[in-house]
Backbone as numpy.savetxt, mean C-alpha at the origin, in Angstrom:
# Nx Ny Nz CAx CAy CAz Cx Cy Cz
2.26 -33.09 38.33 1.26 -33.97 38.91 1.36 -35.34 38.27
1.05 -36.38 39.05 1.23 -37.74 38.57 0.34 -38.03 37.38
-0.88 -37.49 37.40 -1.79 -37.79 36.30 -1.40 -37.11 35.01
-0.43 -36.19 35.06 -0.06 -35.45 33.85 1.34 -35.81 33.36
1.97 -36.80 34.02 3.35 -37.12 33.65 3.48 -37.57 32.21
2.47 -38.29 31.70 2.58 -38.80 30.34 2.01 -37.87 29.29
1.52 -36.70 29.69 0.92 -35.77 28.74 2.01 -34.91 28.10
2.15 -34.99 26.76 3.19 -34.19 26.11 2.84 -32.71 26.15
3.82 -31.89 26.41 3.60 -30.44 26.43 3.60 -29.91 25.00
2.64 -29.02 24.71 2.57 -28.44 23.37 3.73 -27.47 23.19
4.47 -27.66 22.12 5.62 -26.80 21.86 5.15 -25.47 21.30
5.73 -24.41 21.78 5.38 -23.08 21.30 6.04 -22.84 19.95
5.36 -22.09 19.11 5.88 -21.72 17.80 6.10 -20.21 17.82
7.32 -19.75 18.08 7.57 -18.31 18.20 7.17 -17.52 16.96
7.44 -18.08 15.76 7.12 -17.35 14.54 5.61 -17.17 14.40
4.88 -18.21 14.74 3.43 -18.10 14.68 2.93 -17.05 15.67
3.49 -17.03 16.86 3.10 -16.04 17.86 3.38 -14.62 17.36
4.54 -14.44 16.72 4.88 -13.13 16.16 3.86 -12.71 15.11
3.51 -13.64 14.22 2.53 -13.34 13.17 1.18 -12.98 13.76
0.78 -13.67 14.81 -0.49 -13.38 15.47 -0.48 -11.97 16.07
0.65 -11.60 16.66 0.75 -10.28 17.28 0.73 -9.18 16.22
1.44 -9.39 15.11 1.46 -8.39 14.05 0.07 -8.24 13.43
-0.61 -9.35 13.20 -1.96 -9.29 12.65 -2.89 -8.55 13.60
-2.74 -8.79 14.90 -3.55 -8.09 15.88 -3.22 -6.60 15.89
-1.96 -6.27 15.70 -1.56 -4.86 15.62 -2.28 -4.16 14.48
-2.35 -4.80 13.34 -3.07 -4.22 12.21 -4.55 -4.01 12.54
-5.15 -4.97 13.20 -6.58 -4.85 13.53 -6.82 -3.72 14.53
-5.91 -3.57 15.49 -6.04 -2.47 16.46 -5.92 -1.13 15.75
-4.95 -1.00 14.86 -4.78 0.25 14.13 -5.99 0.53 13.25
-6.52 -0.51 12.61 -7.71 -0.34 11.78 -8.89 0.17 12.59
-9.00 -0.29 13.82 -10.14 0.08 14.66 -9.93 1.40 15.41
-8.69 1.65 15.88 -8.44 2.77 16.78 -7.43 3.79 16.25
-6.78 3.48 15.14 -5.72 4.35 14.66 -4.44 4.11 15.42
-3.35 4.67 14.92 -2.06 4.49 15.58 -2.09 5.08 16.99
-2.85 6.15 17.17 -2.90 6.76 18.50 -3.53 5.82 19.53
-4.30 4.85 19.08 -4.92 3.90 20.00 -4.13 2.61 20.18
-2.95 2.57 19.58 -2.13 1.35 19.64 -1.36 1.27 20.95
-1.57 0.20 21.71 -0.80 -0.09 22.92 -0.50 -1.57 22.96
0.50 -1.94 23.72 0.80 -3.36 23.89 -0.40 -4.09 24.48
-1.07 -3.46 25.43 -2.21 -4.11 26.07 -3.34 -4.35 25.08
-3.62 -3.36 24.23 -4.68 -3.52 23.24 -4.35 -4.64 22.25
-3.09 -4.72 21.87 -2.66 -5.78 20.95 -2.76 -7.15 21.61
-2.33 -7.24 22.86 -2.39 -8.51 23.58 -3.83 -8.99 23.70
-4.74 -8.07 24.02 -6.15 -8.45 24.13 -6.71 -8.88 22.79
-6.34 -8.18 21.74 -6.83 -8.52 20.40 -6.29 -9.87 19.93
-5.03 -10.14 20.24 -4.40 -11.40 19.82 -4.76 -12.56 20.72
-5.27 -12.26 21.92 -5.57 -13.32 22.87 -4.32 -13.95 23.45
-3.31 -13.12 23.71 -2.05 -13.61 24.26 -1.73 -12.81 25.51
-0.85 -13.32 26.38 -0.45 -12.55 27.56 0.25 -11.26 27.16
0.10 -10.23 27.96 0.77 -8.95 27.69 2.27 -9.14 27.54
2.85 -10.03 28.36 4.28 -10.26 28.29 4.75 -10.81 26.95
3.85 -11.49 26.24 4.23 -12.03 24.94 4.46 -10.91 23.93
3.65 -9.86 24.00 3.83 -8.75 23.06 5.10 -7.98 23.37
5.35 -7.73 24.64 6.55 -6.96 24.99 7.82 -7.78 24.82
7.70 -9.10 24.88 8.87 -9.96 24.67 9.33 -9.88 23.21
8.38 -9.98 22.28 8.74 -9.97 20.85 8.89 -8.56 20.30
8.17 -7.59 20.89 8.21 -6.21 20.40 8.35 -5.30 21.61
9.58 -4.90 21.89 9.87 -4.20 23.14 9.15 -2.86 23.23
8.98 -2.18 22.10 8.37 -0.85 22.12 7.17 -0.79 21.18
6.39 0.24 21.37 5.26 0.50 20.47 5.75 0.75 19.04
6.90 1.40 18.92 7.47 1.67 17.59 7.83 0.37 16.88
8.25 -0.64 17.63 8.55 -1.93 17.02 7.29 -2.56 16.44
6.17 -2.40 17.13 4.90 -2.92 16.62 4.51 -2.21 15.32
4.66 -0.90 15.30 4.32 -0.13 14.10 5.19 -0.55 12.92
6.50 -0.70 13.16 7.42 -1.10 12.09 7.06 -2.47 11.56
6.73 -3.41 12.42 6.39 -4.76 11.99 5.11 -4.76 11.18
4.13 -3.95 11.60 2.87 -3.88 10.86 3.08 -3.24 9.49
3.91 -2.19 9.43 4.20 -1.55 8.14 4.91 -2.52 7.21
5.87 -3.28 7.72 6.58 -4.25 6.90 5.63 -5.31 6.35
4.71 -5.76 7.18 3.74 -6.74 6.72 2.86 -6.16 5.62
2.43 -4.90 5.80 1.58 -4.26 4.79 2.32 -4.12 3.47
3.60 -3.76 3.53 4.40 -3.61 2.30 4.56 -4.96 1.60
4.83 -6.00 2.37 4.98 -7.34 1.77 3.67 -7.82 1.14
2.56 -7.54 1.78 1.26 -7.90 1.22 0.99 -7.13 -0.08
1.35 -5.84 -0.07 1.18 -5.01 -1.25 2.04 -5.53 -2.40
3.27 -5.91 -2.10 4.15 -6.45 -3.13 3.62 -7.74 -3.73
3.08 -8.62 -2.89 2.51 -9.88 -3.39 1.30 -9.61 -4.26
0.49 -8.62 -3.86 -0.68 -8.25 -4.66 -0.26 -7.72 -6.03
0.72 -6.82 -6.05 1.17 -6.26 -7.33 1.74 -7.34 -8.24
2.51 -8.26 -7.67 3.10 -9.34 -8.46 2.02 -10.20 -9.08
1.01 -10.58 -8.31 -0.08 -11.40 -8.82 -0.89 -10.64 -9.87
-1.15 -9.36 -9.60 -1.92 -8.53 -10.53 -1.22 -8.44 -11.89
0.07 -8.18 -11.87 0.83 -8.08 -13.11 0.94 -9.40 -13.85
1.13 -10.50 -13.11 1.24 -11.81 -13.75 -0.06 -12.21 -14.45
-1.17 -11.76 -13.91 -2.47 -12.09 -14.51 -2.81 -11.18 -15.68
-2.04 -10.11 -15.86 -2.35 -9.12 -16.91 -1.08 -8.74 -17.67
-0.46 -9.70 -18.34 0.78 -9.39 -19.08 0.48 -8.65 -20.38
1.44 -7.87 -20.83 1.36 -7.27 -22.16 0.25 -6.28 -22.37
-0.11 -5.49 -21.37 -1.17 -4.50 -21.55 -0.66 -3.30 -22.34
-1.52 -2.76 -23.19 -1.21 -1.48 -23.82 -1.41 -0.37 -22.79
-0.89 0.82 -23.03 -1.13 1.92 -22.09 -2.62 2.18 -21.85
-3.43 2.09 -22.91 -4.86 2.31 -22.75 -5.50 1.24 -21.87
-5.13 -0.01 -22.09 -5.65 -1.10 -21.27 -5.19 -0.95 -19.82
-3.95 -0.57 -19.65 -3.41 -0.39 -18.30 -4.19 0.70 -17.56
-4.51 1.80 -18.24 -5.26 2.88 -17.61 -6.63 2.40 -17.14
-7.30 1.62 -17.97 -8.64 1.13 -17.63 -8.58 0.16 -16.46
-7.68 -0.82 -16.53 -7.63 -1.86 -15.50 -7.06 -1.32 -14.19
-6.13 -0.38 -14.28 -5.60 0.23 -13.06 -6.69 1.06 -12.38
-7.52 1.72 -13.17 -8.65 2.44 -12.60 -9.58 1.50 -11.85
-9.87 0.36 -12.46 -10.72 -0.64 -11.79 -10.12 -1.01 -10.43
-8.82 -1.24 -10.40 -8.16 -1.64 -9.16 -8.22 -0.53 -8.12
-7.99 0.71 -8.54 -7.99 1.82 -7.58 -9.38 2.04 -6.99
-10.42 1.86 -7.79 -11.76 2.12 -7.29 -12.16 1.16 -6.17
-11.54 -0.02 -6.13 -11.86 -0.95 -5.04 -11.38 -0.41 -3.69
-10.43 0.53 -3.71 -9.94 1.12 -2.46 -11.02 1.88 -1.73
-12.04 2.32 -2.47 -13.08 3.15 -1.88 -14.35 2.37 -1.55
-14.32 1.07 -1.79 -15.46 0.22 -1.45 -15.51 0.02 0.06
-16.64 -0.48 0.54 -16.78 -0.72 1.98 -15.72 -1.69 2.48
-15.42 -2.70 1.68 -14.43 -3.70 2.08 -13.01 -3.16 2.00
-12.72 -2.44 0.93 -11.36 -1.99 0.72 -10.96 -0.79 1.55
-11.92 0.05 1.91 -11.60 1.30 2.60 -10.88 1.07 3.92
-11.40 0.18 4.76 -10.81 -0.04 6.08 -9.37 -0.49 5.99
-9.08 -1.43 5.09 -7.71 -1.92 4.94 -6.79 -0.82 4.43
-7.28 -0.04 3.45 -6.43 1.00 2.87 -6.18 2.14 3.84
-7.17 2.50 4.65 -6.95 3.53 5.66 -5.87 3.08 6.64
-5.96 1.84 7.08 -4.96 1.31 8.01 -3.57 1.32 7.38
-3.46 0.90 6.13 -2.15 0.83 5.49 -1.58 2.22 5.23
-2.44 3.17 4.86 -1.95 4.54 4.65 -1.53 5.17 5.97
-2.24 4.86 7.03 -1.84 5.40 8.33 -0.45 4.89 8.72
-0.19 3.63 8.43 1.14 3.08 8.69 2.18 3.75 7.80
1.88 3.90 6.52 2.81 4.51 5.57 3.13 5.95 5.99
2.10 6.70 6.35 2.31 8.10 6.72 2.99 8.26 8.09
3.02 7.18 8.86 3.75 7.24 10.14 5.22 7.54 9.91
5.72 7.24 8.72 7.12 7.51 8.41 7.42 9.01 8.32
6.39 9.84 8.23 6.61 11.28 8.19 7.38 11.76 9.43
7.04 11.20 10.57 7.66 11.63 11.83 8.55 10.56 12.45
8.74 9.46 11.74 9.54 8.36 12.27 10.59 7.96 11.24
11.76 8.56 11.28 12.80 8.25 10.29 13.12 6.76 10.20
12.97 6.04 11.30 13.30 4.61 11.30 12.39 3.82 10.37
11.24 4.38 10.03 10.29 3.67 9.16 10.52 3.95 7.67
11.36 4.89 7.35 11.43 5.37 5.97 12.01 4.35 5.00
12.91 3.51 5.47 13.43 2.48 4.56 12.33 1.47 4.20
11.43 1.20 5.14 10.31 0.32 4.83 9.34 1.02 3.89
9.08 2.31 4.13 8.20 3.08 3.23 8.79 3.16 1.83
10.12 3.21 1.73 10.77 3.22 0.42 10.40 1.97 -0.38
10.28 0.85 0.29 9.95 -0.40 -0.39 8.58 -0.29 -1.06
7.64 0.36 -0.39 6.30 0.55 -0.94 6.39 1.30 -2.27
7.15 2.39 -2.28 7.30 3.19 -3.50 7.99 2.40 -4.60
9.06 1.70 -4.25 9.82 0.94 -5.24 8.98 -0.18 -5.86
8.20 -0.85 -5.05 7.33 -1.92 -5.55 6.30 -1.36 -6.53
5.74 -0.21 -6.20 4.73 0.40 -7.05 5.31 0.79 -8.40
6.48 1.43 -8.38 7.11 1.83 -9.64 7.50 0.61 -10.47
8.03 -0.42 -9.83 8.42 -1.62 -10.55 7.22 -2.27 -11.22
6.10 -2.30 -10.54 4.89 -2.90 -11.12 4.41 -2.11 -12.33
4.44 -0.78 -12.23 4.00 0.06 -13.35 4.98 -0.03 -14.52
6.25 -0.32 -14.24 7.26 -0.39 -15.29 7.05 -1.58 -16.22
6.19 -2.49 -15.86 5.86 -3.59 -16.78 5.19 -3.07 -18.05
4.56 -1.89 -17.94 3.70 -1.44 -19.03 4.12 -0.12 -19.65
5.17 0.51 -19.13 5.57 1.80 -19.66 7.02 2.07 -19.29
7.54 3.22 -19.69 8.94 3.56 -19.40 9.09 3.95 -17.94
10.33 3.95 -17.43 10.55 4.19 -16.00 10.03 5.53 -15.48
10.18 6.61 -16.27 9.73 7.91 -15.80 8.20 7.95 -15.72
7.55 7.44 -16.74 6.09 7.40 -16.71 5.60 6.48 -15.60
6.30 5.38 -15.39 5.93 4.47 -14.31 5.99 5.18 -12.96
7.03 6.00 -12.76 7.14 6.75 -11.51 5.99 7.75 -11.37
5.62 8.38 -12.49 4.50 9.33 -12.46 3.19 8.63 -12.12
2.98 7.45 -12.69 1.76 6.70 -12.41 1.73 6.28 -10.94
2.86 5.84 -10.42 2.92 5.41 -9.01 2.59 6.57 -8.08
3.14 7.74 -8.36 2.84 8.92 -7.54 1.36 9.28 -7.65
0.83 9.22 -8.87 -0.57 9.58 -9.07 -1.51 8.62 -8.35
-1.25 7.33 -8.45 -2.13 6.36 -7.80 -2.10 6.53 -6.28
-0.91 6.83 -5.76 -0.78 7.08 -4.33 -1.64 8.28 -3.92
-1.51 9.36 -4.67 -2.26 10.58 -4.37 -3.76 10.42 -4.56
-4.15 9.73 -5.63 -5.58 9.51 -5.88 -6.21 8.72 -4.74
-5.51 7.68 -4.31 -6.05 6.84 -3.24 -6.14 7.63 -1.93
-5.10 8.36 -1.59 -5.11 9.14 -0.36 -6.21 10.20 -0.40
-6.34 10.86 -1.53 -7.40 11.87 -1.68 -8.78 11.24 -1.50
-8.97 10.09 -2.13 -10.28 9.44 -2.06 -10.64 8.97 -0.66
-9.62 8.63 0.12 -9.87 8.16 1.49 -10.04 9.31 2.47
-9.36 10.42 2.23 -9.36 11.53 3.17 -10.44 12.57 2.89
-10.85 12.70 1.63 -11.83 13.73 1.28 -13.25 13.29 1.61
-14.18 14.23 1.49 -15.57 13.94 1.82 -16.21 12.97 0.83
-15.68 12.91 -0.37 -16.18 11.93 -1.34 -15.01 11.42 -2.17
-15.04 10.15 -2.57 -13.97 9.64 -3.42 -14.13 10.15 -4.84
-13.09 10.13 -5.64 -13.22 10.52 -7.04 -14.08 9.52 -7.79
-14.69 9.97 -8.87 -15.47 9.06 -9.70 -14.55 8.23 -10.56
-15.10 7.18 -11.11 -14.29 6.33 -11.98 -13.78 7.11 -13.19
-14.65 7.95 -13.77 -14.25 8.74 -14.94 -13.11 9.69 -14.59
-13.15 10.29 -13.40 -12.09 11.20 -12.99 -10.76 10.47 -12.87
-10.78 9.30 -12.25 -9.55 8.53 -12.08 -8.99 8.10 -13.43
-9.84 7.57 -14.28 -9.35 7.09 -15.58 -8.80 8.24 -16.42
-9.45 9.42 -16.35 -8.97 10.57 -17.12 -7.55 10.96 -16.68
-7.30 10.94 -15.38 -5.97 11.29 -14.87 -4.93 10.27 -15.36
-5.25 8.99 -15.25 -4.29 7.96 -15.65 -4.07 7.97 -17.16
-5.11 8.21 -17.92 -4.93 8.29 -19.38 -4.04 9.47 -19.76
-4.19 10.58 -19.07 -3.36 11.74 -19.39 -1.88 11.43 -19.14
-1.60 10.63 -18.12 -0.20 10.27 -17.82 0.31 9.21 -18.79
-0.52 8.23 -19.11 -0.06 7.06 -19.85 -0.15 7.20 -21.36
-1.00 8.07 -21.85 -1.17 8.20 -23.30 -0.87 9.64 -23.72
-0.42 9.85 -24.95 -0.03 11.19 -25.39 -1.21 12.16 -25.32
-0.90 13.37 -24.95 -1.89 14.45 -24.96 -1.92 15.05 -26.36
-3.04 14.93 -27.09 -3.07 15.43 -28.48 -2.67 16.89 -28.59
-2.99 17.68 -27.58 -2.67 19.10 -27.64 -1.17 19.36 -27.59
-0.41 18.38 -27.11 1.04 18.55 -26.98 1.82 17.78 -28.03
1.12 17.00 -28.87 1.83 16.16 -29.84 1.46 16.49 -31.28
0.86 17.65 -31.50 0.56 18.06 -32.86 1.85 18.33 -33.62
1.82 18.06 -34.92 3.01 18.28 -35.73 3.41 19.74 -35.72
4.64 19.99 -35.43 5.12 21.38 -35.35 5.09 22.01 -36.73
4.69 23.29 -36.83 4.66 23.96 -38.14 6.06 24.09 -38.73
6.12 24.05 -40.03 7.41 24.19 -40.72 7.31 25.30 -41.75
8.45 25.71 -42.29 8.43 26.74 -43.35 8.82 28.10 -42.81
8.70 29.13 -43.68 9.14 30.48 -43.31 8.41 31.02 -42.09
7.08 30.74 -41.98 6.33 31.28 -40.85 6.86 30.73 -39.52
7.18 29.42 -39.54 7.69 28.80 -38.32 9.02 29.42 -37.93
9.87 29.70 -38.96 11.17 30.30 -38.66 11.00 31.70 -38.12
9.98 32.43 -38.65 9.74 33.78 -38.17 9.29 33.76 -36.71
8.40 32.76 -36.38 7.94 32.63 -34.99 9.08 32.34 -34.05
10.03 31.52 -34.54 11.17 31.16 -33.71 12.00 32.39 -33.40
């Protein structure tokens, strides 16, 4: 039209559109679960044409993979910032502060985000294509714990925190702070019952 000849057309930003769609995918999963995820639901949530979602993400599985990747990257950034703000912790300090962090998962604010992220993580159970992304989640967790302890203990802590969080979200009640800290202390600090000085002398040899 003549009246619009001098009006510059707004250039589309494909990367921004992709980010909007992935963010909308997370919100749909948070509200409806993975079973409620459709291209149409994502398009409505993002406020974009349906064709925009199918153009960037041909299948529903592509949407799930993109949302899981975003969740893993967000988790990695969180762990990096958390560790940078808390350098040089002793095992006892790490147990206390890690407990504080885990308990936020069960708050009104933290629960919704964590349920959504766990649902994405657990989607890898039946979707082999997601497992390499899920591996990143595990590796990031172990690497973060390795700042404060040896690699084997770090792996044990990572597994425990994963299980504690999943239990707290899926069970009828979350664990108490004392329960969480007791578990982490048992992993991170020596168990007195297992580190007593071994008996020596004739009696010890006889027992052997």
